[in-house]
C-alpha positions as CSV (number, residue, x, y, z in Angstrom):
1,M,-12.8,22.2,-11.9
2,F,-10.9,19.3,-13.6
3,F,-10.6,17.5,-10.2
4,W,-14.3,17.7,-9.7
5,L,-15.0,16.3,-13.2
6,I,-12.7,13.3,-12.5
7,A,-14.2,12.7,-9.1
8,I,-17.8,12.8,-10.5
9,A,-16.8,10.5,-13.4
10,L,-15.2,7.9,-11.1
11,T,-18.2,8.1,-8.7
12,L,-20.6,7.4,-11.6
13,I,-18.5,4.5,-12.8
14,V,-18.5,2.9,-9.4
15,A,-22.2,3.5,-8.9
16,L,-23.0,1.8,-12.2
17,A,-20.9,-1.2,-11.4
18,V,-22.6,-1.6,-8.0
19,L,-26.2,-1.1,-9.3
20,Q,-25.9,-3.2,-12.5
21,P,-26.7,-6.5,-10.8
22,F,-29.9,-5.0,-9.3
23,W,-30.9,-3.7,-12.7
24,R,-30.3,-7.0,-14.3
25,S,-32.6,-8.8,-11.8
26,G,-35.3,-6.2,-12.5
27,A,-34.8,-6.8,-16.2
28,G,-35.4,-10.5,-15.7
29,L,-39.1,-9.8,-15.1
30,A,-39.7,-9.5,-18.9
31,E,-39.1,-13.2,-19.5
32,P,-38.9,-15.7,-16.6
33,A,-37.9,-19.2,-17.4
34,A,-41.2,-20.6,-16.4
35,A,-43.0,-18.4,-19.0
36,Y,-41.0,-20.0,-21.8
37,D,-41.9,-23.4,-20.5
38,L,-45.6,-22.5,-20.5
39,R,-45.4,-21.5,-24.2
40,V,-43.7,-24.8,-25.0
41,Y,-46.3,-26.9,-23.2
42,R,-49.2,-25.0,-24.9
43,D,-47.6,-25.6,-28.3
44,Q,-47.4,-29.3,-27.4
45,L,-51.1,-29.4,-26.5
46,A,-51.9,-27.8,-29.9
47,E,-49.7,-30.4,-31.6
48,V,-51.5,-33.3,-29.9
49,D,-54.9,-32.0,-31.3
50,R,-53.4,-31.7,-34.8
51,D,-52.0,-35.2,-34.6
52,L,-55.4,-36.5,-33.4
53,K,-57.2,-34.9,-36.4
54,R,-54.6,-36.4,-38.8
55,G,-55.1,-39.9,-37.3
56,I,-51.5,-40.1,-36.1
57,L,-52.8,-40.6,-32.5
58,D,-55.8,-42.4,-31.3
59,A,-58.1,-40.9,-28.6
60,A,-56.6,-42.8,-25.7
61,D,-53.0,-41.7,-26.5
62,A,-54.2,-38.2,-27.1
63,E,-56.0,-38.0,-23.7
64,R,-52.9,-39.5,-21.9
65,L,-50.6,-36.9,-23.5
66,R,-53.1,-34.1,-22.6
67,T,-53.1,-35.2,-19.0
68,E,-49.3,-35.3,-18.8
69,I,-48.8,-31.9,-20.5
70,G,-51.5,-30.4,-18.3
71,R,-49.6,-31.5,-15.2
72,K,-46.5,-29.8,-16.6
73,I,-48.4,-26.7,-17.3
74,L,-49.6,-26.5,-13.7
75,D,-46.1,-27.0,-12.4
76,A,-44.8,-24.3,-14.7
77,D,-47.6,-22.0,-13.7
78,R,-46.6,-22.4,-10.0
79,A,-43.0,-21.8,-10.8
80,L,-43.9,-18.7,-12.8
81,S,-45.7,-17.3,-9.8
82,R,-42.6,-17.8,-7.6
83,Q,-40.3,-16.2,-10.2
84,L,-42.5,-13.2,-10.6
85,T,-42.7,-12.7,-6.8
86,T,-38.9,-12.9,-6.1
87,P,-37.7,-10.3,-8.7
88,R,-40.4,-8.0,-7.6
89,A,-39.1,-8.1,-4.1
90,V,-35.6,-7.5,-5.5
91,A,-36.8,-4.7,-7.6
92,R,-38.6,-3.1,-4.6
93,H,-35.2,-3.2,-2.7
94,A,-33.1,-2.1,-5.6
95,A,-33.5,1.5,-4.5
96,A,-31.7,0.8,-1.2
97,P,-28.2,0.5,-2.8
98,A,-28.8,3.7,-4.8
99,L,-29.8,5.6,-1.7
100,I,-26.7,4.2,0.2
101,L,-24.4,5.2,-2.6
102,L,-26.0,8.7,-2.8
103,A,-25.6,9.1,1.0
104,L,-21.9,8.0,0.9
105,S,-21.2,10.4,-2.0
106,V,-22.8,13.3,-0.1
107,L,-20.8,12.4,3.0
108,A,-17.5,12.2,1.1
109,V,-18.1,15.6,-0.5
110,G,-19.0,17.1,2.9
111,L,-15.8,15.7,4.5
112,Y,-13.7,17.0,1.6
113,L,-15.3,20.4,1.8
114,R,-14.6,20.4,5.6
115,L,-11.1,18.9,5.8
116,G,-9.8,19.4,2.3
117,V,-8.8,22.5,0.3
118,P,-11.2,22.7,-2.6
119,G,-9.8,25.9,-4.0
120,L,-6.2,24.7,-4.1
121,P,-4.9,24.8,-7.7
122,D,-2.9,22.0,-9.4
123,M,0.8,22.2,-8.3
124,G,3.4,21.2,-10.9
125,L,7.0,20.6,-10.1
126,S,8.1,24.2,-10.7
127,T,5.3,25.5,-8.4
128,R,6.4,23.1,-5.7
129,I,10.0,24.1,-6.0
130,A,9.0,27.8,-5.9
131,Q,6.9,27.2,-2.8
132,S,9.8,25.4,-1.1
133,E,12.1,28.3,-1.9
134,A,9.6,30.7,-0.4
135,S,9.2,28.5,2.7
136,Y,13.0,28.4,3.1
137,A,13.3,32.2,2.7
138,S,10.4,32.9,5.1
139,R,11.7,30.8,8.1
140,P,11.4,32.5,11.5
141,S,14.5,33.7,13.2
142,Q,15.7,31.8,16.3
143,Q,14.3,34.4,18.5
144,E,10.9,34.4,16.8
145,A,10.8,30.6,16.8
146,E,11.5,30.4,20.5
147,A,9.0,33.1,21.3
148,R,6.3,31.3,19.3
149,L,7.1,28.1,21.2
150,A,6.9,29.8,24.5
151,E,3.6,31.5,23.6
152,A,2.1,28.2,22.3
153,A,3.2,26.3,25.4
154,G,2.0,29.0,27.8
155,V,4.2,27.6,30.6
156,P,7.7,26.1,30.5
157,A,7.9,22.5,29.5
158,L,7.9,20.1,32.4
159,T,10.8,17.7,32.7
160,P,11.0,14.6,34.9
161,P,12.3,15.3,38.4
162,A,16.0,14.7,38.6
163,D,17.9,12.8,41.2
164,P,18.6,15.2,44.1
165,Q,22.2,14.1,44.2
166,F,22.5,14.8,40.5
167,V,21.0,18.3,40.9
168,D,23.4,19.0,43.8
169,L,26.4,18.0,41.5
170,I,25.2,20.2,38.8
171,E,24.9,23.1,41.2
172,K,28.5,22.5,42.2
173,L,29.4,22.4,38.6
174,R,27.8,25.7,38.0
175,Q,29.7,27.3,40.8
176,A,32.9,25.8,39.5
177,V,32.3,27.2,36.0
178,A,31.4,30.6,37.4
179,Q,34.8,30.7,39.1
180,R,36.6,29.5,36.0
181,P,34.4,30.7,33.1
182,D,36.9,29.9,30.3
183,D,37.6,26.3,31.3
184,P,36.6,24.2,28.2
185,Q,36.1,20.9,30.1
186,G,33.8,22.6,32.7
187,L,31.8,24.3,30.0
188,A,31.4,21.1,28.0
189,L,30.1,19.3,31.1
190,L,27.8,22.1,32.1
191,A,26.3,22.3,28.6
192,R,25.4,18.7,28.3
193,N,24.2,18.3,31.9
194,E,22.0,21.4,31.7
195,A,20.5,19.9,28.5
196,R,19.8,16.7,30.5
197,L,17.9,18.7,33.0
198,G,15.9,20.5,30.2
199,N,17.6,23.9,30.8
200,L,18.0,24.6,27.2
201,A,18.8,28.3,27.6
202,A,21.6,27.5,30.1
203,A,22.9,24.7,28.0
204,R,23.0,26.7,24.8
205,S,24.7,29.6,26.6
206,A,27.4,27.3,28.0
207,Q,27.9,25.6,24.6
208,Q,28.2,28.9,22.8
209,H,30.8,30.2,25.3
210,L,32.7,26.9,24.9
211,I,32.9,27.4,21.1
212,E,34.1,31.0,21.7
213,V,36.8,29.8,24.0
214,L,37.9,27.1,21.7
215,G,37.9,29.4,18.7
216,P,39.3,27.6,15.6
217,N,39.9,24.5,17.6
218,A,36.1,23.9,18.1
219,S,35.2,20.6,16.6
220,A,32.4,19.7,14.2
221,A,30.7,17.9,17.1
222,D,30.8,21.1,19.2
223,H,29.0,23.0,16.5
224,A,26.6,20.2,15.8
225,F,25.6,19.9,19.5
226,L,24.9,23.6,19.6
227,A,22.8,23.3,16.5
228,G,20.8,20.6,18.2
229,L,20.2,22.7,21.2
230,M,19.1,25.6,19.1
231,T,16.7,23.4,17.1
232,E,15.2,21.9,20.3
233,A,14.7,25.4,21.8
234,A,12.9,26.4,18.5
235,G,10.5,23.6,18.7
236,G,12.2,21.5,16.1
237,V,12.5,24.3,13.5
238,I,15.9,24.7,11.9
239,T,16.2,28.5,11.7
240,P,18.7,30.5,9.6
241,E,20.9,30.9,12.7
242,T,20.9,27.2,13.3
243,E,21.7,26.5,9.7
244,A,24.7,28.8,9.9
245,V,26.0,26.7,12.9
246,I,25.4,23.5,10.9
247,A,27.4,24.9,8.1
248,R,30.3,25.6,10.4
249,A,30.1,22.0,11.7
250,L,30.3,20.7,8.1
251,Q,33.2,23.0,7.4
252,A,35.1,21.5,10.2
253,D,34.1,18.0,9.2
254,P,32.0,17.3,6.0
255,R,31.2,13.9,7.4
256,D,29.9,14.8,10.8
257,P,26.8,12.6,11.2
258,Q,24.7,14.9,13.4
259,A,25.3,17.9,11.1
260,L,24.4,15.7,8.0
261,Y,21.3,14.5,9.7
262,M,20.2,18.0,10.5
263,T,21.0,19.1,6.9
264,G,18.6,16.4,5.6
265,L,16.0,17.5,8.2
266,L,16.3,21.1,7.0
267,Q,15.6,20.0,3.4
268,I,12.5,18.0,4.5
269,Q,11.2,20.9,6.6
270,N,11.3,23.1,3.4
271,G,9.6,20.6,1.1
272,R,12.7,19.1,-0.7
273,P,12.8,15.4,0.0
274,D,14.7,15.0,-3.2
275,R,17.6,16.8,-1.6
276,A,17.2,15.1,1.8
277,F,17.1,11.5,0.5
278,P,20.6,11.2,-0.9
279,I,22.1,12.8,2.3
280,W,20.2,10.5,4.6
281,R,20.7,7.4,2.5
282,D,24.5,7.8,2.5
283,L,24.5,8.6,6.2
284,L,22.3,5.6,7.0
285,E,24.5,3.3,5.0
286,A,27.7,4.6,6.7
287,S,26.4,4.6,10.3
288,P,26.1,1.8,12.8
289,P,22.4,0.9,13.1
290,D,22.2,1.8,16.8
291,T,23.3,5.4,16.5
292,P,20.6,8.0,17.3
293,W,20.6,9.5,13.8
294,A,20.4,6.1,12.2
295,V,17.5,5.1,14.3
296,A,15.7,8.4,13.5
297,I,16.4,8.1,9.8
298,R,15.4,4.5,9.5
299,G,11.9,5.4,10.8
300,M,11.4,7.9,8.0
301,I,13.7,7.0,5.1
302,R,11.1,4.9,3.2
303,D,8.6,7.8,3.1
304,V,11.3,10.3,2.2
305,A,12.5,7.9,-0.6
306,W,9.0,7.6,-2.0
307,L,8.5,11.4,-2.0
308,A,12.0,11.7,-3.7
309,G,10.9,9.4,-6.5
310,Q,12.8,6.3,-5.2
311,P,9.9,4.0,-4.2
312,D,12.1,0.8,-4.6
313,Y,14.7,1.9,-2.1
314,V,15.5,-0.7,0.6
315,P,17.3,0.5,3.8
316,P,20.4,-1.5,4.8
317,A,20.0,-4.5,7.1
318,T,20.0,-3.8,10.8
319,E,21.6,-7.0,11.8
320,A,24.7,-9.0,10.7
321,P,23.9,-11.3,7.7
322,G,26.0,-14.2,9.0
323,P,27.0,-16.0,12.2
324,D,29.2,-14.2,14.7
325,S,32.3,-15.6,16.3
326,E,30.3,-17.2,19.2
327,Q,28.0,-18.9,16.8
328,V,31.0,-20.3,14.8
329,Q,32.6,-21.6,18.0
330,A,29.3,-23.2,19.0
331,A,28.9,-24.8,15.6
332,S,32.4,-26.4,15.8
333,E,31.4,-28.2,19.0
334,L,28.2,-29.8,17.5
335,S,27.8,-33.1,15.8
336,A,27.5,-33.1,12.0
337,E,23.7,-33.5,12.2
338,D,23.3,-30.7,14.7
339,R,25.7,-28.5,12.8
340,Q,23.7,-29.0,9.7
341,Q,20.5,-28.0,11.5
342,M,22.1,-24.9,12.9
343,I,23.3,-23.9,9.5
344,Q,19.9,-24.4,8.0
345,G,18.4,-22.3,10.8
346,M,20.7,-19.4,10.1
347,V,20.1,-19.6,6.3
348,S,16.4,-19.6,7.0
349,Q,16.7,-16.5,9.1
350,L,18.7,-14.8,6.4
351,E,16.0,-15.7,3.8
352,D,13.2,-14.5,6.0
353,R,15.0,-11.1,6.6
354,L,15.7,-10.6,2.9
355,S,12.1,-11.4,2.1
356,A,10.8,-9.0,4.6
357,E,13.3,-6.2,4.5
358,G,15.5,-6.7,1.5
359,G,19.2,-6.2,1.6
360,P,22.4,-5.6,-0.4
361,A,23.3,-7.9,-3.3
362,E,26.1,-9.5,-1.2
363,D,23.5,-10.9,1.2
364,W,21.4,-12.3,-1.7
365,A,24.5,-13.9,-3.2
366,R,25.4,-15.5,0.2
367,L,21.9,-16.9,0.5
368,I,22.0,-18.4,-3.0
369,T,25.4,-20.1,-2.5
370,S,24.3,-21.3,1.0
371,L,21.2,-22.9,-0.3
372,A,23.2,-24.6,-3.0
373,V,25.6,-26.0,-0.4
374,L,22.7,-27.4,1.6
375,G,21.5,-29.1,-1.6
376,E,18.3,-27.1,-1.9
377,Q,18.8,-26.3,-5.6
378,D,15.2,-25.4,-6.3
379,R,15.1,-22.8,-3.5
380,A,18.5,-21.4,-4.7
381,R,17.1,-21.1,-8.3
382,A,14.0,-19.2,-7.0
383,I,16.0,-16.8,-4.9
384,H,18.5,-16.3,-7.8
385,A,15.6,-15.5,-10.2
386,E,14.1,-13.0,-7.7
387,A,17.5,-11.4,-7.1
388,L,18.1,-11.0,-10.8
389,T,14.7,-9.1,-11.1
390,R,15.4,-7.0,-8.0
391,F,18.9,-5.8,-9.2
392,K,18.3,-5.7,-12.9
393,D,18.9,-1.9,-13.0
394,R,22.1,-2.1,-11.0
395,P,24.9,-3.6,-13.1
396,D,27.4,-4.0,-10.3
397,D,24.9,-5.8,-8.0
398,L,23.6,-7.8,-10.9
399,A,27.1,-9.1,-11.6
400,T,27.4,-10.2,-8.0
401,I,24.1,-12.1,-8.2
402,E,25.1,-13.7,-11.6
403,A,28.5,-14.8,-10.1
404,A,26.7,-16.4,-7.1
405,G,24.4,-18.3,-9.5
406,R,27.5,-19.6,-11.4
407,Q,29.2,-20.6,-8.1
408,A,26.1,-22.4,-7.0
409,G,25.9,-24.3,-10.3
410,I,22.4,-23.0,-11.1
411,A,23.4,-20.5,-13.9
412,G,25.6,-20.8,-16.9
């Protein structure tokens, strides 16, 4: 009910703001400017008659003034006719905006009733946490998830046709593994290549047997790969059985990247971005930008950060902030003028990237000192001021920016 009251109030406020100019134009009918002029001119005619009776004006002057004022009265009368016609036309069309607003309001309510959830109660933090716990507890088992996926698909998923030579090699690999079922190397190759062919059941079976053969020597990557196969077979759902496999991977190596990625994904699937965000943030900052999990996280981390109450989070840069060895070598072979232009180009690229994507305090400090070296003190001061504002709540980063300002000679 409270939602509807707010929605109605906001709609009325907007409607009043839109319709007010039309109402003002209609109100203008009460006193057009030409009507005021007519009253003034009539008073002037009366004043001419009074001055003539008192002897202040002679008959010739009085007649001349009457002619001039009469001409003004005719002009004002024509202007009054035009002013009365225009507002009336506006007033006749003033109903159109009201009808349009009414139609839009009805359409909005209809769309909400069709697409929204009118009866959904307000959800406080405790309610949301309780719902996430319920979602976590009610996850389907691996068997149930795979059965649902198969039922929804109706037919097995189609995979791109493989190279006949590759298929022939895999068939030979299957025969070799069948002859030596406990060979770890053969099982590892078979699991990964069956996955490449889209044979998830065969890949998972081979990977599970590999882990059984390896026993305590199974690595975190072995468990994480099995968890990935199980998740894919379940249509992307991390089931309780998959979570147990992830836990074994993290027990073998608490820093295994694939297991950490899937741990964050599990939290998101169950409505806890506040738990997923720190896991993914640390993993993204510790991973090379071209790794699969870093690419996947980078595409979602801003939304996850916003949902976790960290709207100002800026992902780490995806490219090196400074020149590489080849650029340094190239710069050494240039003339002084060309070298200066090359340095300015790299500094401009760094500035553009920080402006668009943000970056760590070290990059901002490097930009500030570089601009100062190039003699662009005003730009250095502007970047320094922006960085002080950006990192004001991070004491360590703020100290880095302040030190760069002192080094650049733009701060005390």
